[in-house]
Every structure is written in C-alpha cells, then in structure tokens.
N, C-alpha and C positions, 0 to 999 in steps of 0.2 A: 485417497482423499491426498490431493497431491496439489500444493502449493510451491511455485518457484519464486525467486524475487530476482530479478536480473534489470541491467539498464538499459534504456529505450533508444541509447545508441548501436547495441550490440545488434545486428540483423536475428528476424524472427527465427526461429528454431523449429523444426520438426515437431517437435515436444508441444509447443504452445499453442493448446487446442483453445482456451481463451484468453486475451491479452487485456487487461487493464490498468489503465496508467492511474496509479494513486498519487502524485504531485498537484497542487491546488495551482500552480503557474505551466502553462505549456513550455515543456524544452524547446530551446534554440537550438538553430539549425535540424529540425525533424520537421520532415513535412508529413499533414494529417495521412496520406498516401501511403507515405514509406513508413510510416508507424503502424500500419496494421491493426490499429484496436478495435476490439469489441464494443469497448466501452471507458471512458474519461471518470472516473469516480472522483471528483473534486471533493462531494461530501462525506469522505473519509478522510481526506489530506488533512494534519494538522492545523490547527488556526495560524494563522498568520501572525499573530502572538507568540506561539509556541515554536514556530518554523525562526522567528527572529532570534528568541532566546536562545535556544539551541546553536543557532549560528553553526553548526556543524566542529563544535569545540567538543573534544573528548572527555576534558572532563567533566560536561553536562552529559553524558549520554544516559548515565542511570536516573538522572531526575529529568529526563527528557521521555524516557520511555513512561516514569510513573505518571507524567502531565497527559503523553496522549492516549495512553489507558483510560486516563480519566475522562478524556475527550471522547472515546471513544465507548464509555460504559455510558454516555448524557442520551438521555430517552429520546432526544431529536434525533440519532442515530439509527435507533432500533432498528426498523423497516429496514435499513438500506443494510445494514450488517448483517440481520437475518437471511436476507437476498442470498448476502455475495456467500454465507454460509452454508444454503442450500446449494448453491453451485458449486462451490468447490465439494459437494459431497459427492457430487455426480462424475464435475468435469475436471480437466486436469489445467488448473487457474497458474496462470504467469501476471505477477505483480511487476509491473514494471516504475521505474525511477529516471530522473536524471543524476538522481545523485551520485557521485565516484564512489564512494565505499559504501555498497550496498549492505553491509552488515551493519552498520549505525545509520540504518535510514528509516523512515517513517514505515514505509513496505515490509521490511524487514520485522518491524514492530507489530504489524498488520497480520501478517502471516502467520509469525505465533499466536496471536489472539486467536485466530482462525482455527489453526491446528490443536489447540489444548485440548485436552480430554475433560471434558465436564466443566469448559470454561461457561458463564452464564451468559446468554442470548439476551445482551445487553439491551 
C-alpha cells in the first residue's frame, strides 16, 4: 500500500502509477496535458467553507484536520472513498495538490485516512 503526496507543479515521477488531483479548484498555470492525471477527485476535496475557514493558517491546522475528516466520514463520500481505498490496496497512488505546504494540506489528511490501519470505511 503506497500513497504519496506531492505538488502538482512538480514534474511527474516514474514512481507515480496513479496520479489523482485532490483539489476542488484547478491549479493555475497547469495544463491538463502536463498534469498527466488519471483522475480529478473533486468529490473528496474539502468543502469550500472548510477550505476558506482554514486559509492555510497554521494555528487552525488541527481543527481543519478534524473538520475535513468529518467531511470524509459523510455518507455521500462513502463510495468514492471506498473506491480510492481499493485502488490504494493494489497500486501506488500519488495525491496531488497545488498547496505549497503539502504536509499541511487536505491531500496529506486524505493520505493518512487511506493508510490508517482499521480506519472505518466511511
């Protein structure tokens, strides 16, 4: 099981088996051809409200994680999240984001949710 988190502005790597954009908005300055995406998973991106509230403020990170995990646990995300978990079980997946600080991004939270042992199948 392999989940990597990278910026979409980095060139694709040979280790990228499946490339998924996890942002709700398309990143500026990146063409669809250059992105080499397998899918754009807008359905698993944080809500606009959560994204605006967080605003990449470090002091809000812990609460953002809680809020975003709550969004991922919502029943309307269950099928998409289950499909992604199945994919992660068989292929190396790279979650892509435009955010500069990938360690404090929704993609990082989603990666953690996907690899957690015994995490509920939302």
